C-alpha positions, -999 to 999 in steps of 0.1 A, spaced: 148 929 826 166 929 793 169 891 794 131 888 801 123 911 772 146 889 749 129 857 761 94 872 755 104 885 721 117 850 712 85 834 724 64 858 703 85 851 672 81 813 677 44 818 680 42 839 649 64 814 630 41 786 641 10 805 629 26 812 596 36 776 591 0 765 599 -14 790 574 9 778 547 0 742 554 -37 750 551 -31 768 519 -12 738 505 -39 714 515 -65 736 498 -44 738 466 -39 700 466 -76 695 470 -82 718 441 -58 698 420 -75 666 429 -108 681 420 -95 689 385 -81 654 381 -112 635 393 -141 657 380 -144 641 346 -176 660 336 -163 693 350 -195 700 370 -175 711 401 -184 679 420 -169 644 422 -194 616 419 -187 582 434 -182 568 398 -157 596 390 -138 589 422 -138 552 416 -127 555 379 -99 579 388 -85 555 414 -90 524 393 -71 541 364 -44 553 387 -40 518 401 -38 503 367 -12 528 356 12 518 384 4 480 384 33 476 358 30 438 357 -8 438 356 -11 413 384 -39 432 402 -16 441 431 9 469 437 43 457 449 61 479 474 82 494 445 51 501 424 33 517 454 64 538 461 65 550 425 28 559 427 33 579 459 63 597 445 44 606 413 15 619 433 38 640 454 54 655 423 19 663 409 8 679 441 40 700 444 38 711 408 69 691 396 52 675 366 
């Protein structure tokens, strides 16, 4: 009986840990979406227009297209992804 109780306790802890991890992930996604809203919403009206979205991504592309050839190399793309990750994680 003691072994069964330990197994059940372990399963309950695993379930609770999983739920906590899911809640933390949802919170991180929401925080990242909020950060993206601030970066893209140029007129600060609480919404992102198609033009605001396009301008943000066009500007971002230009920033990382270091040789201005209109394409991102693998290295340029990796740099962009790393910088985006830093911004989302608060490591500016």
